[in-house]
DSSP file (Angstrom, degrees, kcal/mol; ACC not computed):
  #  RESIDUE AA STRUCTURE BP1 BP2  ACC     N-H-->O    O-->H-N    N-H-->O    O-->H-N    TCO  KAPPA ALPHA  PHI   PSI    X-CA   Y-CA   Z-CA
    1    1 A M              0   0    0      0, 0.0     2,-0.4     0, 0.0    60,-0.2   0.000 360.0 360.0 360.0 158.4    0.0    0.0    0.0
    2    2 A A  B     -A   60   0A   0     58,-2.9    58,-2.7    99,-0.1     2,-0.5  -0.930 360.0-119.5-125.9 148.6    1.0    3.6   -0.5
    3    3 A Q        -     0   0    0     -2,-0.4   100,-2.8    56,-0.2     2,-0.5  -0.753  33.6-165.8 -82.9 129.6    0.5    6.8    1.4
    4    4 A V  E     +b  103   0B   0     -2,-0.5    47,-2.4    47,-0.4     2,-0.3  -0.976  15.5 160.1-127.6 123.0   -1.4    9.3   -0.8
    5    5 A K  E     + C   0  50B   0     98,-2.5   101,-1.8    -2,-0.5     2,-0.3  -0.922   9.8 122.5-135.1 159.0   -1.8   13.0    0.0
    6    6 A G  E     -bC 106  49B   0     43,-1.8    43,-2.2    -2,-0.3     2,-0.3  -0.962  46.5 -80.6 178.3-158.9   -2.6   16.1   -2.0
    7    7 A K  E     -bC 107  48B   0     99,-2.3   101,-2.4    -2,-0.3     2,-0.5  -0.975  16.8-157.5-135.8 147.6   -4.9   19.1   -2.4
    8    8 A V  E     +b  108   0B   0     39,-2.5     2,-0.3    -2,-0.3   101,-0.2  -0.996  26.7 162.8-123.0 123.9   -8.3   19.7   -4.0
    9    9 A L  E     -b  109   0B   0     99,-2.5   101,-2.3    -2,-0.5     6,-0.2  -0.937  41.0-106.4-134.6 157.3   -9.0   23.3   -5.0
   10   10 A Y  E >   -b  110   0B   0      4,-3.3     3,-2.5    -2,-0.3   101,-0.2  -0.462  46.2-102.4 -72.3 160.3  -11.5   25.1   -7.2
   11   11 A K  T 3  S+     0   0    0     99,-1.5    -1,-0.1     1,-0.3   100,-0.1   0.735 123.4  59.5 -60.1 -22.7   -9.9   26.4  -10.4
   12   12 A D  T 3  S-     0   0    0      2,-0.1    -1,-0.3     1,-0.0     3,-0.1   0.443 122.2-105.8 -85.0   1.3   -9.8   29.9   -9.0
   13   13 A G  S <  S+     0   0    0     -3,-2.5    -2,-0.1     1,-0.3     2,-0.1   0.306  80.0 126.7  94.8  -8.6   -7.6   28.6   -6.1
   14   14 A S        -     0   0    0     -5,-0.1    -4,-3.3     1,-0.1    -1,-0.3  -0.372  62.8-108.4 -79.8 164.4  -10.2   28.7   -3.4
   15   15 A V        -     0   0    0     -6,-0.2    -6,-0.2    30,-0.1     2,-0.1  -0.770  28.9-112.8 -96.3 132.4  -11.0   25.7   -1.2
   16   16 A P        -     0   0    0      0, 0.0     2,-0.4     0, 0.0    31,-0.1  -0.436  39.1-171.2 -60.4 131.2  -14.2   23.7   -1.7
   17   17 A Q        +     0   0    0     -2,-0.1     2,-0.3    54,-0.1     4,-0.1  -0.967  23.4 121.7-135.1 119.7  -16.3   24.2    1.5
   18   18 A G  S    S-     0   0    0     -2,-0.4    55,-0.3     1,-0.0     3,-0.1  -0.878  74.7 -87.1-153.2-176.5  -19.5   22.4    2.4
   19   19 A A  S    S+     0   0    0     53,-1.6     2,-0.4    -2,-0.3    54,-0.2   0.797 122.3  39.1 -70.1 -27.4  -20.9   20.2    5.1
   20   20 A V  E     +D   72   0C   0     52,-1.8    52,-2.0    54,-0.1     2,-0.3  -0.994  65.0 168.1-124.1 127.9  -19.3   17.2    3.2
   21   21 A N  E     +D   71   0C   0     -2,-0.4    22,-3.0    50,-0.2     2,-0.4  -0.843  20.0 151.7-140.5  98.0  -15.9   17.6    1.5
   22   22 A V  E     -DE  70  42C   0     48,-2.7    48,-2.7    -2,-0.3     2,-0.4  -0.976  33.0-155.9-136.6 142.3  -14.5   14.2    0.3
   23   23 A V  E     -DE  69  41C   0     18,-2.6    18,-2.0    -2,-0.4     2,-0.4  -0.951  21.2-166.4-111.0 139.2  -12.1   12.9   -2.4
   24   24 A R  E     -DE  68  40C   0     44,-2.9    44,-2.5    -2,-0.4     2,-0.5  -0.973  15.0-152.8-130.0 141.4  -12.6    9.2   -3.4
   25   25 A F  E     -DE  67  39C   0     14,-3.2    14,-2.0    -2,-0.4    42,-0.2  -0.963  14.7-170.7-109.7 124.8  -10.4    6.8   -5.4
   26   26 A W  E     -D   66   0C   0     40,-2.9    40,-3.0    -2,-0.5    12,-0.1  -0.964  30.6-110.5-114.7 129.1  -12.4    4.0   -7.2
   27   27 A P  E     -D   65   0C   0      0, 0.0    38,-0.3     0, 0.0    11,-0.1  -0.325  37.8-119.9 -56.5 135.7  -10.4    1.1   -8.9
   28   28 A T    >   -     0   0    0     36,-1.9     3,-1.6     1,-0.1    36,-0.1  -0.273  26.0-103.2 -70.9 165.5  -10.7    1.4  -12.7
   29   29 A K  T 3  S+     0   0    0      1,-0.3    -1,-0.1    36,-0.0    36,-0.0   0.866 124.6  35.8 -56.7 -38.1  -12.3   -1.5  -14.6
   30   30 A D  T 3  S+     0   0    0      2,-0.0    -1,-0.3     0, 0.0    -2,-0.0   0.108  87.0 149.7-103.6  20.7   -8.8   -2.6  -15.7
   31   31 A S    <   -     0   0    0     -3,-1.6    32,-0.1     1,-0.1     5,-0.0  -0.206  42.9-149.8 -58.6 142.7   -7.0   -1.7  -12.5
   32   32 A T        +     0   0    0      3,-0.0    -1,-0.1     4,-0.0    30,-0.1   0.299  49.6 139.4 -92.7   8.0   -4.0   -3.9  -11.6
   33   33 A A        -     0   0    0     31,-0.2    30,-0.2     1,-0.2     3,-0.1  -0.297  54.1-141.3 -55.9 131.5   -4.7   -3.4   -7.9
   34   34 A G  S    S+     0   0    0     28,-0.5     2,-0.5     1,-0.2    -1,-0.2   0.849  97.4  33.6 -63.0 -34.4   -4.1   -6.6   -6.0
   35   35 A V  S    S-     0   0    0     27,-0.3     2,-1.8     2,-0.1    -1,-0.2  -0.988  83.3-144.6-122.5 119.7   -7.1   -5.7   -3.9
   36   36 A R        +     0   0    0     -2,-0.5     2,-0.4    -3,-0.1    27,-0.0  -0.565  50.1 133.6 -88.6  79.1   -9.8   -3.8   -5.7
   37   37 A K        -     0   0    0     -2,-1.8    24,-0.3   -11,-0.0    -2,-0.1  -0.991  49.8-126.3-130.4 135.3  -11.0   -1.6   -2.9
   38   38 A G        -     0   0    0     -2,-0.4     2,-0.3   -11,-0.1   -12,-0.2  -0.190  18.8-149.1 -72.8 168.9  -11.6    2.2   -3.0
   39   39 A A  E     -E   25   0C   0    -14,-2.0   -14,-3.2    21,-0.1     2,-0.3  -0.945  12.6-174.7-136.9 157.6  -10.1    4.8   -0.8
   40   40 A A  E     -EF  24  52C   0     12,-2.4    12,-2.2    -2,-0.3     2,-0.3  -0.968   6.4-176.5-149.3 162.3  -11.3    8.1    0.5
   41   41 A G  E     -E   23   0C   0    -18,-2.0   -18,-2.6    -2,-0.3     2,-0.2  -0.968  31.1-106.2-160.6 149.7  -10.2   11.1    2.5
   42   42 A E  E     -E   22   0C   0      8,-0.3     2,-0.7    -2,-0.3     8,-0.4  -0.551  30.2-126.0 -77.8 139.6  -11.7   14.3    3.8
   43   43 A I        -     0   0    0    -22,-3.0     6,-0.2    -2,-0.2     5,-0.1  -0.784  33.8-141.3 -84.4 118.3  -10.8   17.6    2.1
   44   44 A G    >   -     0   0    0      4,-3.5     3,-2.2    -2,-0.7   -36,-0.1  -0.116  27.9 -91.1 -77.4 175.2   -9.5   19.8    4.9
   45   45 A P  T 3  S+     0   0    0      0, 0.0   -30,-0.1     0, 0.0    -1,-0.1   0.710 129.8  47.0 -60.6 -21.6  -10.0   23.6    5.4
   46   46 A D  T 3  S-     0   0    0      2,-0.1     3,-0.1   -32,-0.0    -2,-0.0   0.343 123.8-103.2 -99.8   5.4   -6.8   24.3    3.4
   47   47 A G  S <  S+     0   0    0     -3,-2.2   -39,-2.5     1,-0.3     2,-0.1   0.325  77.6 136.1  92.3  -6.9   -7.8   21.8    0.6
   48   48 A S  E     -C    7   0B   0    -41,-0.2    -4,-3.5    -5,-0.1     2,-0.3  -0.380  29.0-177.8 -77.7 153.6   -5.4   19.1    1.7
   49   49 A F  E     -C    6   0B   0    -43,-2.2   -43,-1.8    -6,-0.2     2,-0.4  -0.980  19.1-160.5-145.0 156.9   -6.4   15.4    1.9
   50   50 A E  E     -C    5   0B   0     -8,-0.4    -8,-0.3    -2,-0.3   -45,-0.2  -0.979  24.9-136.4-136.7 125.4   -4.9   12.1    3.0
   51   51 A L        +     0   0    0    -47,-2.4     8,-0.5    -2,-0.4   -47,-0.4  -0.501  21.5 179.8 -86.9 150.2   -6.5    8.9    1.7
   52   52 A W  B     -F   40   0C   0    -12,-2.2   -12,-2.4    -2,-0.2     4,-0.1  -0.981  17.2-161.9-143.5 155.0   -7.3    5.7    3.6
   53   53 A T  S    S-     0   0    0      2,-0.5    -1,-0.1     6,-0.4     3,-0.1   0.867  84.9  -8.2-103.0 -57.9   -8.8    2.4    2.7
   54   54 A R  S    S+     0   0    0      1,-0.4     2,-0.3     5,-0.1    -2,-0.0   0.757 132.5  14.0-112.2 -41.1  -10.0    0.6    5.8
   55   55 A T  S >  S-     0   0    0      4,-0.1     3,-2.3     0, 0.0    -2,-0.5  -0.974  94.4 -80.6-137.6 151.3   -8.6    2.7    8.7
   56   56 A A  T 3  S+     0   0    0     -2,-0.3    -4,-0.1     1,-0.3    -5,-0.1  -0.218 115.1  16.6 -51.8 130.7   -7.1    6.1    8.9
   57   57 A G  T 3  S+     0   0    0     -6,-0.2    -1,-0.3    -7,-0.1    -5,-0.1   0.353  90.6 109.0  90.4  -5.7   -3.5    6.1    7.9
   58   58 A D    <   -     0   0    0     -3,-2.3     2,-0.2     1,-0.2    -6,-0.2   0.722  66.3-152.8 -81.0 -18.1   -3.4    2.8    6.1
   59   59 A G        -     0   0    0     -8,-0.5    -6,-0.4    -4,-0.3     2,-0.4  -0.488  22.7 -51.0  91.2-156.1   -3.1    4.3    2.6
   60   60 A V  B     -A    2   0A   0    -58,-2.7   -58,-2.9    -2,-0.2     2,-0.1  -0.958  46.4-111.6-130.1 139.6   -4.2    3.1   -0.8
   61   61 A Y        -     0   0    0     -2,-0.4    38,-0.2   -24,-0.3   -28,-0.1  -0.456  46.7 -99.4 -66.3 144.9   -3.6   -0.2   -2.7
   62   62 A L  S    S+     0   0    0     -2,-0.1   -28,-0.5    38,-0.1     2,-0.3  -0.418  79.6  75.5 -66.0 139.8   -1.3    0.1   -5.6
   63   63 A G  E    S- G   0  99C   0     36,-1.8    36,-3.2   -30,-0.2     2,-0.4  -0.947  81.3 -45.5 150.9-170.0   -3.1    0.4   -9.0
   64   64 A E  E     - G   0  98C   0     -2,-0.3   -36,-1.9    34,-0.2     2,-0.3  -0.774  51.7-177.6-101.2 140.4   -5.2    2.6  -11.2
   65   65 A Y  E     -DG  27  97C   0     32,-3.0    32,-2.5    -2,-0.4     2,-0.4  -0.968  27.6-135.9-138.1 148.9   -8.1    4.7   -9.9
   66   66 A V  E     -DG  26  96C   0    -40,-3.0   -40,-2.9    -2,-0.3     2,-0.5  -0.872  31.7-138.1 -95.4 138.6  -10.8    7.1  -11.1
   67   67 A V  E     +D   25   0C   0     28,-2.4    28,-0.5    -2,-0.4     2,-0.3  -0.871  25.8 174.3-105.6 127.6  -11.0   10.1   -8.8
   68   68 A T  E     -D   24   0C   0    -44,-2.5   -44,-2.9    -2,-0.5     2,-0.3  -0.829  14.0-147.8-125.0 167.8  -14.4   11.5   -7.7
   69   69 A F  E     -D   23   0C   0     18,-2.3     2,-0.4    -2,-0.3   -46,-0.2  -0.968   7.7-158.9-136.7 148.0  -15.4   14.2   -5.3
   70   70 A A  E     +D   22   0C   0    -48,-2.7   -48,-2.7    -2,-0.3     2,-0.5  -0.961  19.3 163.4-128.0 113.4  -18.3   15.0   -3.0
   71   71 A V  E     +D   21   0C   0     -2,-0.4    11,-3.4   -50,-0.2    12,-0.5  -0.926  19.6 171.8-128.1 104.5  -18.7   18.6   -2.0
   72   72 A Q  E     -DH  20  81C   0    -52,-2.0   -52,-1.8    -2,-0.5   -53,-1.6  -0.890  41.5-141.9-123.2 144.9  -22.2   19.0   -0.6
   73   73 A K  S    S+     0   0    0      7,-2.9     2,-0.4    -2,-0.4    -1,-0.1   0.832  95.0  30.9 -67.0 -33.6  -24.1   21.7    1.2
   74   74 A S        -     0   0    0      3,-0.5     3,-0.4     6,-0.1     6,-0.3  -0.985  62.6-149.3-133.1 137.7  -25.7   19.2    3.5
   75   75 A A  S    S+     0   0    0     -2,-0.4    -1,-0.1     1,-0.2     3,-0.1   0.736 103.9  48.7 -72.2 -21.8  -24.6   15.8    4.8
   76   76 A M  S    S+     0   0    0      1,-0.2     2,-0.6     4,-0.0    -1,-0.2   0.550 103.3  64.5 -95.3  -9.1  -28.2   14.6    4.9
   77   77 A D    >   -     0   0    0     -3,-0.4     3,-1.5     1,-0.1    -3,-0.5  -0.908  56.3-171.6-122.7 103.6  -29.2   15.7    1.3
   78   78 A F  T 3  S+     0   0    0     -2,-0.6     3,-0.3     1,-0.3    -1,-0.1   0.606  86.1  64.1 -69.9 -10.4  -27.3   14.0   -1.5
   79   79 A N  T 3  S+     0   0    0      1,-0.2    -1,-0.3    45,-0.1    46,-0.1   0.160  78.7  87.7 -95.6  17.7  -28.8   16.4   -4.0
   80   80 A S    <   +     0   0    0     -3,-1.5    -7,-2.9    -6,-0.3    -1,-0.2  -0.050  57.1 156.2-105.9  32.2  -27.1   19.4   -2.4
   81   81 A S  B     -H   72   0C   0     -3,-0.3    -9,-0.3    -9,-0.2   -11,-0.0  -0.277  31.1-164.0 -61.1 141.8  -23.9   19.1   -4.5
   82   82 A L        +     0   0    0    -11,-3.4    31,-2.0     2,-0.1     2,-0.3   0.306  67.7  68.6-106.0   4.5  -21.8   22.3   -4.8
   83   83 A I  B    S-I  112   0D   0    -12,-0.5     5,-0.1    29,-0.3   -12,-0.1  -0.810  96.9 -79.8-123.4 163.8  -19.7   21.0   -7.7
   84   84 A L    >   -     0   0    0     27,-2.3     3,-1.7    -2,-0.3     4,-0.3  -0.320  43.1-120.0 -59.6 141.8  -20.3   20.2  -11.4
   85   85 A P  G >> S+     0   0    0      0, 0.0     3,-1.6     0, 0.0     4,-1.0   0.763 105.3  72.8 -57.5 -28.1  -21.9   16.7  -11.8
   86   86 A K  G 34 S+     0   0    0      1,-0.3     6,-0.2     2,-0.2     3,-0.1   0.777  95.1  53.0 -61.4 -24.2  -19.0   15.4  -13.9
   87   87 A Y  G <4 S+     0   0    0     -3,-1.7   -18,-2.3     1,-0.2    -1,-0.3   0.616 103.5  57.5 -83.9 -12.6  -16.8   15.3  -10.8
   88   88 A V  T <4 S+     0   0    0     -3,-1.6     2,-0.4    -4,-0.3    -2,-0.2   0.758  96.6  65.3 -89.6 -27.8  -19.2   13.2   -8.7
   89   89 A N    >X  -     0   0    0     -4,-1.0     4,-1.4     1,-0.1     3,-1.2  -0.823  69.8-143.0-107.2 134.1  -19.6   10.2  -11.0
   90   90 A S  T 34 S+     0   0    0     -2,-0.4    -1,-0.1     1,-0.3   -23,-0.1   0.735 101.7  58.0 -66.7 -21.7  -16.7    7.7  -11.8
   91   91 A S  T 34 S+     0   0    0      1,-0.2    -1,-0.3   -25,-0.1    -5,-0.1   0.639 117.8  30.6 -82.8 -12.5  -18.0    7.3  -15.4
   92   92 A T  T <4 S+     0   0    0     -3,-1.2    -2,-0.2    -6,-0.2    -1,-0.2   0.467  85.7 120.8-121.6  -5.3  -17.6   11.1  -16.1
   93   93 A S     <  -     0   0    0     -4,-1.4    -6,-0.2     1,-0.1   -25,-0.1  -0.367  54.0-148.1 -62.7 135.9  -14.8   12.2  -13.9
   94   94 A P  S    S+     0   0    0      0, 0.0     2,-0.5     0, 0.0    -1,-0.1   0.506  72.2  87.8 -80.4  -2.1  -11.9   13.7  -15.9
   95   95 A Y        +     0   0    0    -28,-0.5   -28,-2.4    -8,-0.0     2,-0.3  -0.857  43.1 160.6-110.2 128.8   -9.3   12.4  -13.3
   96   96 A T  E     -G   66   0C   0     -2,-0.5     2,-0.3   -30,-0.2   -30,-0.2  -0.977  13.1-172.5-132.3 149.8   -7.5    9.1  -13.2
   97   97 A V  E     -G   65   0C   0    -32,-2.5   -32,-3.0    -2,-0.3     2,-0.5  -0.979  18.2-143.9-139.3 152.5   -4.4    8.3  -11.3
   98   98 A T  E     -G   64   0C   0     -2,-0.3     2,-0.6   -34,-0.2   -34,-0.2  -0.983  16.2-155.2-115.9 122.1   -2.0    5.3  -11.1
   99   99 A I  E     +G   63   0C   0    -36,-3.2   -36,-1.8    -2,-0.5     3,-0.1  -0.872  32.0 149.6-101.2 117.2   -0.5    4.7   -7.7
  100  100 A T  S    S-     0   0    0     -2,-0.6     2,-0.3     1,-0.3    -1,-0.1   0.483  70.9  -5.2-119.4 -12.6    2.8    2.9   -7.7
  101  101 A D  S    S-     0   0    0    -98,-0.1    -1,-0.3   -99,-0.0   -99,-0.1  -0.943  99.5 -47.3-165.7 176.6    4.4    4.4   -4.6
  102  102 A D        -     0   0    0     -2,-0.3     2,-0.3  -101,-0.1   -98,-0.2  -0.295  54.5-174.8 -56.8 143.0    3.9    7.0   -1.9
  103  103 A V  E     +b    4   0B   0   -100,-2.8   -98,-2.5     1,-0.1     3,-0.1  -0.988  20.2 171.5-143.8 133.9    2.8   10.4   -3.3
  104  104 A D  E    S+     0   0B   0     -2,-0.3  -100,-0.1  -100,-0.2   -98,-0.1   0.240  70.1  61.6-126.0  13.8    2.3   13.6   -1.3
  105  105 A D  E     +     0   0B   0    -99,-0.1   -99,-0.2     2,-0.0    -1,-0.1   0.061  58.2 143.5-133.3  28.6    1.7   16.2   -4.0
  106  106 A L  E     -b    6   0B   0   -101,-1.8   -99,-2.3    -3,-0.1     2,-0.4  -0.430  28.6-166.8 -65.0 143.8   -1.4   15.2   -6.0
  107  107 A K  E     -b    7   0B   0   -101,-0.2     2,-0.4    -2,-0.1   -99,-0.2  -0.986   8.6-175.4-138.1 127.9   -3.4   18.3   -7.0
  108  108 A F  E     -b    8   0B   0   -101,-2.4   -99,-2.5    -2,-0.4     2,-0.5  -0.976   8.9-159.1-122.5 134.2   -6.9   18.3   -8.4
  109  109 A E  E     +b    9   0B   0     -2,-0.4     2,-0.2  -101,-0.2   -99,-0.2  -0.961  17.6 178.2-112.5 126.2   -8.8   21.3   -9.6
  110  110 A I  E     -b   10   0B   0   -101,-2.3   -99,-1.5    -2,-0.5    -2,-0.0  -0.751  22.9-122.2-121.7 169.4  -12.6   21.1   -9.7
  111  111 A E        -     0   0    0     -2,-0.2   -27,-2.3  -101,-0.2   -24,-0.1  -0.933  17.5-134.4-117.9 135.1  -15.4   23.5  -10.7
  112  112 A P  B     -I   83   0D   0      0, 0.0   -29,-0.3     0, 0.0     3,-0.1  -0.333  40.7 -85.8 -74.4 164.9  -18.3   24.7   -8.5
  113  113 A L        -     0   0    0    -31,-2.0    10,-0.1     1,-0.1   -29,-0.1  -0.441  56.1 -97.9 -63.3 145.3  -21.8   24.8   -9.9
  114  114 A P        -     0   0    0      0, 0.0     8,-1.9     0, 0.0     2,-0.3  -0.319  38.8-125.2 -63.1 151.8  -22.5   28.1  -11.7
  115  115 A R  B     -J  121   0E   0      6,-0.2     2,-0.3    -3,-0.1     6,-0.2  -0.715  19.4-158.3 -97.7 149.6  -24.2   30.7   -9.7
  116  116 A V    >   -     0   0    0      4,-1.9     3,-1.9    -2,-0.3     4,-0.5  -0.772  43.9 -66.7-117.5 168.6  -27.4   32.4  -10.7
  117  117 A S  T 3  S+     0   0    0     -2,-0.3     3,-0.3     1,-0.3    -1,-0.1  -0.254 123.5  41.8 -55.9 141.9  -28.8   35.8   -9.6
  118  118 A G  T 3  S-     0   0    0      1,-0.2    -1,-0.3    -3,-0.1    -3,-0.0   0.299 121.0 -93.9  97.6  -7.6  -29.7   35.6   -5.9
  119  119 A G  S <  S+     0   0    0     -3,-1.9     2,-0.3     1,-0.3    -2,-0.2   0.650  82.7 133.5  78.9  16.0  -26.5   33.6   -5.1
  120  120 A T        -     0   0    0     -4,-0.5    -4,-1.9    -3,-0.3    -1,-0.3  -0.750  55.9-114.3-100.1 151.3  -28.0   30.2   -5.3
  121  121 A A  B     -J  115   0E   0     -2,-0.3     2,-0.3    -6,-0.2    -6,-0.2  -0.472  24.9-145.3 -79.8 150.4  -26.4   27.3   -7.2
  122  122 A T        +     0   0    0     -8,-1.9     3,-0.1    -2,-0.1     2,-0.1  -0.730  54.6  46.3-109.0 164.6  -27.9   25.8  -10.3
  123  123 A G  S    S+     0   0    0     -2,-0.3   -10,-0.0     1,-0.2   -39,-0.0  -0.216  70.0  71.2  95.4 172.6  -27.8   22.2  -11.4
  124  124 A G  S    S-     0   0    0     -2,-0.1     2,-0.4   -44,-0.1    -1,-0.2  -0.117  98.2 -41.1  70.5-176.5  -28.4   18.9   -9.5
  125  125 A A        -     0   0    0     -3,-0.1     2,-0.3   -46,-0.1   -44,-0.1  -0.671  59.3-145.9 -86.8 137.6  -31.8   17.9   -8.4
  126  126 A A        -     0   0    0     -2,-0.4     3,-0.1   -46,-0.0   -46,-0.1  -0.756  20.5-109.0-101.6 149.3  -34.1   20.5   -6.9
  127  127 A A        -     0   0    0     -2,-0.3    -1,-0.0     1,-0.1     2,-0.0  -0.521  44.7-100.8 -70.8 141.7  -36.6   20.0   -4.2
  128  128 A P        -     0   0    0      0, 0.0     2,-0.2     0, 0.0    -1,-0.1  -0.357  38.6-122.8 -63.0 143.1  -40.1   20.2   -5.4
  129  129 A S        -     0   0    0      1,-0.1    -3,-0.0    -3,-0.1     0, 0.0  -0.556  26.1-104.1 -86.5 154.6  -41.8   23.5   -4.7
  130  130 A A        -     0   0    0     -2,-0.2     3,-0.1     1,-0.1    -1,-0.1  -0.494  40.8-104.8 -74.4 144.5  -45.0   23.7   -2.7
  131  131 A P        -     0   0    0      0, 0.0    -1,-0.1     0, 0.0     3,-0.1  -0.354  45.9 -92.0 -66.9 150.8  -48.1   24.4   -4.7
  132  132 A P        -     0   0    0      0, 0.0     2,-0.3     0, 0.0    -3,-0.0  -0.320  43.5-110.8 -63.7 146.2  -49.5   27.9   -4.5
  133  133 A K        -     0   0    0     -3,-0.1     2,-0.2     1,-0.0    -3,-0.0  -0.575  31.4-142.7 -76.7 137.4  -52.0   28.4   -1.8
  134  134 A S              0   0    0     -2,-0.3    -1,-0.0     1,-0.2     0, 0.0  -0.653 360.0 360.0 -95.8 156.5  -55.5   29.1   -3.0
  135  135 A G              0   0    0     -2,-0.2    -1,-0.2     0, 0.0    -2,-0.0   0.461 360.0 360.0 115.2 360.0  -58.0   31.4   -1.5
């Protein structure tokens, strides 16, 4: 296994901030990993992360991975993503990595959802609105 550390930032250099801030490594379909198990780590207030597989500090199995991200406004609402959908799904993520040894300088740049007037994010699933009251 290898120790894997790095940073996740928005393309403007700011740090993704939500109730949930996680980077995940998923073994690719053709991964040579001896054990095909994903790894994850929390994105810290400075954008840094350290991945673990089963317990904190254990690292990542050597092999190829697709990298996804979860930056959510709410831990209880999976439809509250603050980033573009392509970064959330392993089939659309633009990032893949091959881990062959310890690495401490990975850097990923992601994009937030576009803003609309009023300062709310667009995209993702929206909660249904209540019907207008009659009367």
